[in-house]
N, CA, C and O atoms as CSV, one atom per row, in Angstrom:
chain,resi,resn,atom,element,x,y,z
A,1,MET,N,N,137.168,100.476,97.553
A,1,MET,CA,C,136.273,101.263,97.240
A,1,MET,C,C,136.372,101.954,98.408
A,1,MET,O,O,137.018,101.270,99.202
A,2,HIS,N,N,135.965,103.198,98.979
A,2,HIS,CA,C,136.141,103.772,100.257
A,2,HIS,C,C,135.301,105.389,100.217
A,2,HIS,O,O,135.390,106.117,99.228
A,3,ALA,N,N,134.765,105.645,101.048
A,3,ALA,CA,C,134.206,107.250,101.208
A,3,ALA,C,C,135.063,107.916,101.967
A,3,ALA,O,O,135.700,107.320,102.835
A,4,ARG,N,N,135.192,109.106,101.776
A,4,ARG,CA,C,136.238,109.908,101.685
A,4,ARG,C,C,135.463,110.984,102.153
A,4,ARG,O,O,134.678,111.360,101.283
A,5,PHE,N,N,135.358,111.882,103.633
A,5,PHE,CA,C,134.762,112.929,103.890
A,5,PHE,C,C,135.884,114.124,103.556
A,5,PHE,O,O,137.068,114.068,103.887
A,6,ILE,N,N,135.360,115.025,102.954
A,6,ILE,CA,C,136.065,116.470,103.506
A,6,ILE,C,C,136.031,116.835,104.788
A,6,ILE,O,O,135.469,116.209,105.687
A,7,ALA,N,N,136.730,118.023,104.911
A,7,ALA,CA,C,137.180,118.451,106.494
A,7,ALA,C,C,135.959,118.981,106.852
A,7,ALA,O,O,135.523,118.506,107.900
A,8,GLN,N,N,135.214,119.872,106.282
A,8,GLN,CA,C,133.873,120.145,106.767
A,8,GLN,C,C,132.854,119.138,107.018
A,8,GLN,O,O,132.139,119.308,108.005
A,9,ALA,N,N,132.686,118.199,106.343
A,9,ALA,CA,C,131.705,117.050,106.615
A,9,ALA,C,C,132.024,116.377,107.437
A,9,ALA,O,O,131.041,115.872,107.980
A,10,ARG,N,N,133.207,115.989,107.974
A,10,ARG,CA,C,133.570,115.273,109.178
A,10,ARG,C,C,133.679,116.270,109.959
A,10,ARG,O,O,133.865,115.596,110.972
A,11,LEU,N,N,133.724,117.523,110.399
A,11,LEU,CA,C,133.382,118.258,111.486
A,11,LEU,C,C,132.233,118.211,111.926
A,11,LEU,O,O,132.021,117.787,113.062
A,12,GLU,N,N,131.269,118.629,111.131
A,12,GLU,CA,C,129.844,118.778,110.755
A,12,GLU,C,C,129.376,117.413,111.623
A,12,GLU,O,O,128.756,117.373,112.686
A,13,PHE,N,N,129.829,116.444,110.898
A,13,PHE,CA,C,129.340,114.876,111.465
A,13,PHE,C,C,129.551,114.657,113.065
A,13,PHE,O,O,128.678,114.245,113.829
A,14,LEU,N,N,130.957,115.035,113.442
A,14,LEU,CA,C,131.420,115.293,114.827
A,14,LEU,C,C,130.642,116.117,115.647
A,14,LEU,O,O,130.163,115.596,116.655
A,15,LYS,N,N,130.410,117.339,115.411
A,15,LYS,CA,C,129.692,117.752,116.000
A,15,LYS,C,C,128.383,117.531,116.405
A,15,LYS,O,O,127.958,117.773,117.535
A,16,GLU,N,N,127.540,116.923,115.187
A,16,GLU,CA,C,126.273,116.315,115.559
A,16,GLU,C,C,126.226,114.776,116.789
A,16,GLU,O,O,125.319,114.323,117.487
A,17,VAL,N,N,127.351,114.453,116.623
A,17,VAL,CA,C,127.635,113.372,117.270
A,17,VAL,C,C,127.505,113.695,118.882
A,17,VAL,O,O,126.845,113.118,119.746
A,18,ALA,N,N,128.423,114.883,118.962
A,18,ALA,CA,C,128.489,115.509,120.253
A,18,ALA,C,C,126.909,115.885,120.963
A,18,ALA,O,O,126.390,115.565,122.033
A,19,TYR,N,N,126.441,116.740,119.774
A,19,TYR,CA,C,124.517,116.884,120.552
A,19,TYR,C,C,124.004,115.738,120.592
A,19,TYR,O,O,123.120,115.631,121.442
A,20,TYR,N,N,124.220,114.832,119.992
A,20,TYR,CA,C,123.067,113.942,120.245
A,20,TYR,C,C,123.909,113.262,121.447
A,20,TYR,O,O,123.170,113.003,122.396
A,21,ASN,N,N,125.047,112.961,121.624
A,21,ASN,CA,C,125.530,112.432,123.056
A,21,ASN,C,C,124.984,113.094,124.233
A,21,ASN,O,O,124.631,112.483,125.242
A,22,LYS,N,N,124.912,114.581,124.058
A,22,LYS,CA,C,124.498,115.390,125.122
A,22,LYS,C,C,122.580,115.119,125.676
A,22,LYS,O,O,121.963,115.186,126.739
A,23,GLN,N,N,122.230,114.787,124.161
A,23,GLN,CA,C,120.846,114.547,124.190
A,23,GLN,C,C,120.200,113.397,124.823
A,23,GLN,O,O,118.976,113.406,124.953
A,24,GLY,N,N,120.846,112.486,125.197
A,24,GLY,CA,C,120.468,111.052,125.582
A,24,GLY,C,C,121.611,109.877,125.526
A,24,GLY,O,O,122.288,109.705,124.512
A,25,ALA,N,N,121.748,109.162,126.597
A,25,ALA,CA,C,122.783,107.953,126.308
A,25,ALA,C,C,122.548,107.234,125.054
A,25,ALA,O,O,121.411,107.083,124.609
A,26,GLY,N,N,123.281,106.923,124.649
A,26,GLY,CA,C,123.463,105.991,123.047
A,26,GLY,C,C,123.143,106.653,121.940
A,26,GLY,O,O,123.469,106.198,120.843
A,27,LEU,N,N,122.306,108.083,122.090
A,27,LEU,CA,C,122.145,108.941,120.960
A,27,LEU,C,C,122.892,108.988,119.884
A,27,LEU,O,O,122.498,108.706,118.753
A,28,GLY,N,N,124.232,109.420,120.247
A,28,GLY,CA,C,125.358,110.067,119.599
A,28,GLY,C,C,126.130,108.300,118.651
A,28,GLY,O,O,126.616,108.220,117.522
A,29,ALA,N,N,125.959,107.321,119.569
A,29,ALA,CA,C,126.180,106.308,118.815
A,29,ALA,C,C,125.486,105.869,117.712
A,29,ALA,O,O,125.995,105.540,116.641
A,30,ALA,N,N,123.907,105.869,118.083
A,30,ALA,CA,C,122.957,105.771,117.115
A,30,ALA,C,C,123.303,106.548,116.048
A,30,ALA,O,O,123.390,106.042,114.929
A,31,PHE,N,N,123.541,107.860,116.264
A,31,PHE,CA,C,123.459,108.675,114.715
A,31,PHE,C,C,124.499,108.199,114.440
A,31,PHE,O,O,124.126,107.717,113.371
A,32,ALA,N,N,125.711,107.865,114.516
A,32,ALA,CA,C,126.813,107.723,113.770
A,32,ALA,C,C,126.650,106.348,113.343
A,32,ALA,O,O,127.535,105.908,112.609
A,33,GLN,N,N,125.620,105.527,113.684
A,33,GLN,CA,C,126.029,104.349,113.006
A,33,GLN,C,C,124.778,104.365,111.906
A,33,GLN,O,O,124.667,103.492,111.046
A,34,GLU,N,N,123.903,105.417,112.045
A,34,GLU,CA,C,122.976,105.645,110.693
A,34,GLU,C,C,123.826,106.233,109.975
A,34,GLU,O,O,124.195,105.556,109.015
A,35,VAL,N,N,124.340,107.365,110.080
A,35,VAL,CA,C,125.440,108.109,108.931
A,35,VAL,C,C,125.921,106.557,108.164
A,35,VAL,O,O,125.604,105.986,107.121
A,36,GLU,N,N,126.782,106.283,109.224
A,36,GLU,CA,C,127.526,104.922,108.549
A,36,GLU,C,C,126.968,104.045,107.548
A,36,GLU,O,O,127.630,103.664,106.582
A,37,TYR,N,N,125.525,103.648,107.792
A,37,TYR,CA,C,124.684,102.848,107.092
A,37,TYR,C,C,124.542,103.900,105.697
A,37,TYR,O,O,124.712,103.378,104.595
A,38,ALA,N,N,124.295,105.061,105.757
A,38,ALA,CA,C,123.695,105.818,104.499
A,38,ALA,C,C,124.694,105.853,103.744
A,38,ALA,O,O,124.581,105.577,102.549
A,39,THR,N,N,126.213,106.303,104.466
A,39,THR,CA,C,127.255,106.083,103.191
A,39,THR,C,C,127.620,104.816,103.144
A,39,THR,O,O,128.363,104.778,102.163
A,40,ALA,N,N,127.572,103.945,103.511
A,40,ALA,CA,C,127.643,102.431,102.858
A,40,ALA,C,C,126.758,102.412,101.589
A,40,ALA,O,O,127.191,102.172,100.462
A,41,ARG,N,N,125.431,102.698,101.906
A,41,ARG,CA,C,124.091,102.907,100.997
A,41,ARG,C,C,125.044,103.590,99.590
A,41,ARG,O,O,125.056,103.233,98.412
A,42,ALA,N,N,125.599,104.412,100.114
A,42,ALA,CA,C,125.807,105.890,98.922
A,42,ALA,C,C,127.108,104.924,98.370
A,42,ALA,O,O,127.055,104.559,97.195
A,43,LEU,N,N,128.145,104.555,99.112
A,43,LEU,CA,C,129.245,103.332,98.483
A,43,LEU,C,C,128.564,102.640,97.539
A,43,LEU,O,O,128.545,103.011,96.365
A,44,ALA,N,N,127.894,101.488,98.002
A,44,ALA,CA,C,127.284,100.591,97.262
A,44,ALA,C,C,126.578,100.666,96.009
A,44,ALA,O,O,126.531,99.867,95.073
A,45,PHE,N,N,125.995,101.880,96.196
A,45,PHE,CA,C,125.228,102.369,94.882
A,45,PHE,C,C,125.052,104.007,94.790
A,45,PHE,O,O,124.095,104.764,94.955
A,46,PRO,N,N,126.044,104.134,94.543
A,46,PRO,CA,C,126.376,105.506,93.994
A,46,PRO,C,C,125.657,106.261,93.198
A,46,PRO,O,O,125.792,107.481,93.289
A,47,GLY,N,N,124.874,105.781,92.386
A,47,GLY,CA,C,123.917,106.349,91.241
A,47,GLY,C,C,122.124,106.311,92.054
A,47,GLY,O,O,121.082,106.804,91.623
A,48,ALA,N,N,122.323,105.693,93.056
A,48,ALA,CA,C,120.969,105.456,93.516
A,48,ALA,C,C,120.245,106.818,94.713
A,48,ALA,O,O,119.049,106.853,95.002
A,49,GLY,N,N,121.293,107.823,95.247
A,49,GLY,CA,C,120.873,108.399,95.637
A,49,GLY,C,C,120.190,109.384,95.104
A,49,GLY,O,O,120.208,109.289,93.877
A,50,THR,N,N,119.369,110.631,95.631
A,50,THR,CA,C,118.731,111.835,94.709
A,50,THR,C,C,119.734,112.734,94.335
A,50,THR,O,O,120.721,113.105,94.970
A,51,PRO,N,N,119.208,113.134,92.824
A,51,PRO,CA,C,120.525,114.667,92.507
A,51,PRO,C,C,119.922,115.680,93.641
A,51,PRO,O,O,118.754,115.981,93.887
A,52,ALA,N,N,121.274,116.134,94.298
A,52,ALA,CA,C,121.454,117.426,95.217
A,52,ALA,C,C,121.887,118.497,94.517
A,52,ALA,O,O,121.231,119.515,94.733
A,53,THR,N,N,122.457,118.562,94.026
A,53,THR,CA,C,123.110,119.457,92.659
A,53,THR,C,C,123.186,119.050,91.830
A,53,THR,O,O,122.735,117.904,91.822
A,54,LYS,N,N,123.867,119.640,90.260
A,54,LYS,CA,C,124.342,119.385,89.250
A,54,LYS,C,C,125.374,117.947,89.354
A,54,LYS,O,O,125.469,117.142,88.427
A,55,SER,N,N,126.036,117.831,90.544
A,55,SER,CA,C,127.395,117.177,90.511
A,55,SER,C,C,127.287,116.194,91.564
A,55,SER,O,O,128.112,115.283,91.621
A,56,THR,N,N,126.315,116.296,92.433
A,56,THR,CA,C,126.115,115.615,93.633
A,56,THR,C,C,124.828,114.722,93.926
A,56,THR,O,O,123.920,115.057,93.165
A,57,ARG,N,N,124.528,113.878,94.633
A,57,ARG,CA,C,123.494,113.027,95.266
A,57,ARG,C,C,123.393,113.411,96.811
A,57,ARG,O,O,124.032,114.360,97.266
A,58,ARG,N,N,122.696,112.755,97.455
A,58,ARG,CA,C,122.209,112.497,98.718
A,58,ARG,C,C,121.237,111.312,99.018
A,58,ARG,O,O,120.230,111.053,98.359
A,59,VAL,N,N,121.639,110.707,99.990
A,59,VAL,CA,C,120.981,109.546,100.705
A,59,VAL,C,C,120.724,109.875,102.152
A,59,VAL,O,O,121.676,110.187,102.868
A,60,TYR,N,N,119.436,109.824,102.651
A,60,TYR,CA,C,118.864,110.065,103.691
A,60,TYR,C,C,119.639,109.355,105.063
A,60,TYR,O,O,120.052,108.203,104.928
A,61,VAL,N,N,119.767,109.826,105.949
A,61,VAL,CA,C,119.886,108.936,107.102
A,61,VAL,C,C,118.559,108.866,107.652
A,61,VAL,O,O,117.645,109.687,107.569
A,62,LYS,N,N,118.630,107.172,108.525
A,62,LYS,CA,C,117.430,106.985,108.865
A,62,LYS,C,C,117.302,107.304,110.119
A,62,LYS,O,O,118.320,107.204,110.805
A,63,ARG,N,N,116.160,107.730,110.711
A,63,ARG,CA,C,115.762,107.906,112.156
A,63,ARG,C,C,116.150,109.037,112.869
A,63,ARG,O,O,115.776,109.315,114.008
A,64,PHE,N,N,117.153,109.890,111.947
A,64,PHE,CA,C,117.679,111.367,112.242
A,64,PHE,C,C,117.286,112.041,110.619
A,64,PHE,O,O,117.358,111.518,109.507
A,65,PRO,N,N,116.865,113.383,111.040
A,65,PRO,CA,C,116.424,114.578,110.215
A,65,PRO,C,C,117.686,115.052,109.175
A,65,PRO,O,O,117.920,116.257,109.086
A,66,PHE,N,N,118.503,114.069,108.381
A,66,PHE,CA,C,119.796,114.380,108.092
A,66,PHE,C,C,119.946,113.716,106.892
A,66,PHE,O,O,119.385,112.648,106.647
A,67,PHE,N,N,120.910,114.485,105.893
A,67,PHE,CA,C,120.899,113.485,104.791
A,67,PHE,C,C,122.694,113.678,104.531
A,67,PHE,O,O,123.232,114.674,105.014
A,68,VAL,N,N,123.405,112.810,103.863
A,68,VAL,CA,C,124.597,113.105,103.231
A,68,VAL,C,C,124.631,113.065,101.621
A,68,VAL,O,O,124.009,112.427,100.772
A,69,VAL,N,N,125.769,114.161,101.589
A,69,VAL,CA,C,125.574,114.372,100.395
A,69,VAL,C,C,126.789,114.183,99.927
A,69,VAL,O,O,127.747,114.552,100.607
A,70,TYR,N,N,126.983,113.556,98.642
A,70,TYR,CA,C,128.090,112.904,98.112
A,70,TYR,C,C,128.334,112.703,96.713
A,70,TYR,O,O,127.394,112.599,95.925
A,71,ARG,N,N,129.857,112.624,96.253
A,71,ARG,CA,C,129.789,112.702,94.780
A,71,ARG,C,C,130.629,111.518,94.372
A,71,ARG,O,O,131.686,111.238,94.936
A,72,PRO,N,N,130.138,110.863,93.410
A,72,PRO,CA,C,130.673,109.622,93.075
A,72,PRO,C,C,132.482,109.660,92.526
A,72,PRO,O,O,132.862,110.351,91.580
A,73,SER,N,N,133.262,108.901,93.233
A,73,SER,CA,C,134.592,108.878,92.552
A,73,SER,C,C,135.471,107.842,91.941
A,73,SER,O,O,134.912,106.747,92.013
A,74,LYS,N,N,136.279,107.797,91.544
A,74,LYS,CA,C,137.072,106.741,90.951
A,74,LYS,C,C,137.334,105.459,92.312
A,74,LYS,O,O,137.355,104.229,92.290
A,75,GLU,N,N,137.460,106.208,93.116
A,75,GLU,CA,C,138.049,105.701,94.479
A,75,GLU,C,C,136.657,105.146,95.299
A,75,GLU,O,O,136.803,104.404,96.270
A,76,GLY,N,N,135.692,105.437,94.974
A,76,GLY,CA,C,134.039,105.699,96.050
A,76,GLY,C,C,133.482,106.410,95.736
A,76,GLY,O,O,132.962,106.556,94.629
A,77,ILE,N,N,133.438,107.151,96.793
A,77,ILE,CA,C,132.344,108.556,96.864
A,77,ILE,C,C,133.220,109.631,97.760
A,77,ILE,O,O,134.088,109.292,98.564
A,78,VAL,N,N,132.902,110.743,97.526
A,78,VAL,CA,C,133.666,111.765,98.524
A,78,VAL,C,C,131.935,112.716,99.427
A,78,VAL,O,O,131.023,113.317,98.859
A,79,VAL,N,N,132.082,112.525,100.481
A,79,VAL,CA,C,131.038,113.159,101.064
A,79,VAL,C,C,131.203,114.591,101.276
A,79,VAL,O,O,132.372,114.824,101.585
A,80,PHE,N,N,130.498,115.618,101.230
A,80,PHE,CA,C,130.916,116.930,101.364
A,80,PHE,C,C,129.967,117.508,102.326
A,80,PHE,O,O,130.092,118.674,102.699
A,81,ALA,N,N,129.177,116.868,102.675
A,81,ALA,CA,C,128.263,117.346,104.180
A,81,ALA,C,C,127.079,116.569,104.505
A,81,ALA,O,O,126.175,116.155,103.779
A,82,VAL,N,N,127.356,116.418,106.232
A,82,VAL,CA,C,126.001,115.600,106.776
A,82,VAL,C,C,125.234,116.983,107.079
A,82,VAL,O,O,125.583,117.962,107.739
A,83,ALA,N,N,124.337,116.768,106.525
A,83,ALA,CA,C,123.469,118.119,106.489
A,83,ALA,C,C,121.775,117.920,107.214
A,83,ALA,O,O,121.026,117.001,106.883
A,84,HIS,N,N,121.448,118.907,108.161
A,84,HIS,CA,C,120.191,118.555,108.585
A,84,HIS,C,C,119.173,118.792,107.578
A,84,HIS,O,O,119.678,119.536,106.737
A,85,VAL,N,N,118.004,118.515,107.277
A,85,VAL,CA,C,117.457,118.852,105.975
A,85,VAL,C,C,116.710,119.949,106.217
A,85,VAL,O,O,116.159,120.339,105.188
A,86,SER,N,N,116.427,120.732,107.362
A,86,SER,CA,C,115.598,121.918,107.471
A,86,SER,C,C,116.662,123.289,107.598
A,86,SER,O,O,116.403,124.434,107.228
A,87,ARG,N,N,117.796,122.849,108.171
A,87,ARG,CA,C,118.929,124.121,108.683
A,87,ARG,C,C,119.533,124.634,107.064
A,87,ARG,O,O,120.086,123.954,106.200
A,88,HIS,N,N,119.265,125.722,107.072
A,88,HIS,CA,C,119.907,126.289,105.868
A,88,HIS,C,C,120.363,124.976,104.764
A,88,HIS,O,O,121.406,124.329,104.668
A,89,PRO,N,N,118.929,124.925,103.924
A,89,PRO,CA,C,119.452,123.727,103.323
A,89,PRO,C,C,120.449,123.728,102.244
A,89,PRO,O,O,120.856,122.683,101.737
A,90,GLU,N,N,120.923,125.140,101.819
A,90,GLU,CA,C,122.075,125.218,100.629
A,90,GLU,C,C,123.344,125.289,100.968
A,90,GLU,O,O,124.287,125.181,100.183
A,91,TYR,N,N,123.432,125.529,102.499
A,91,TYR,CA,C,124.773,126.009,102.800
A,91,TYR,C,C,126.118,125.234,102.670
A,91,TYR,O,O,127.152,125.734,103.111
A,92,TRP,N,N,126.109,123.972,102.044
A,92,TRP,CA,C,127.094,123.378,101.902
A,92,TRP,C,C,127.506,123.150,100.293
A,92,TRP,O,O,128.343,122.277,100.062
A,93,TRP,N,N,126.997,123.834,99.285
A,93,TRP,CA,C,126.543,124.141,98.091
A,93,TRP,C,C,128.113,124.597,97.710
A,93,TRP,O,O,128.765,123.981,96.867
A,94,SER,N,N,128.575,125.621,98.356
A,94,SER,CA,C,129.931,126.053,97.619
A,94,SER,C,C,131.200,125.040,98.085
A,94,SER,O,O,132.349,125.406,97.839
A,95,ARG,N,N,130.985,123.918,98.680
A,95,ARG,CA,C,132.077,122.830,98.709
A,95,ARG,C,C,132.368,122.090,97.744
A,95,ARG,O,O,133.530,121.873,97.400
A,96,THR,N,N,131.018,121.447,97.001
A,96,THR,CA,C,131.373,121.240,95.724
A,96,THR,C,C,131.922,121.818,94.900
A,96,THR,O,O,132.083,121.310,93.790
C-alpha cells in the first residue's frame, strides 16, 4: 500500500515546503513532516477522512492550515491536492 501524488499535488506540496523554508529555519521540514503524517493517516484509515467531493476525502494537516485531498485506491490512496483551508477552496475539484 502506498500514497501516490498526482503531479499538481506534488508541485503544490513542494511549493509550500519552499514557502515555509523562507519563513523560518525548520518550518519547511516541519510542514513536510506533518503532510507525511496526514498522508499516512489517510493511508492507514482511508475511510476516516471527511468527504471532500463525491469521490474524495480529506484529512487535515496538524499545525498548518492545510488538508490533503485523496481517494482510496486498490494500491492505497491517490492524493489530488495539498490545499490551504481558505485559499480558493475548490480549485482542485477538476483534478478528481
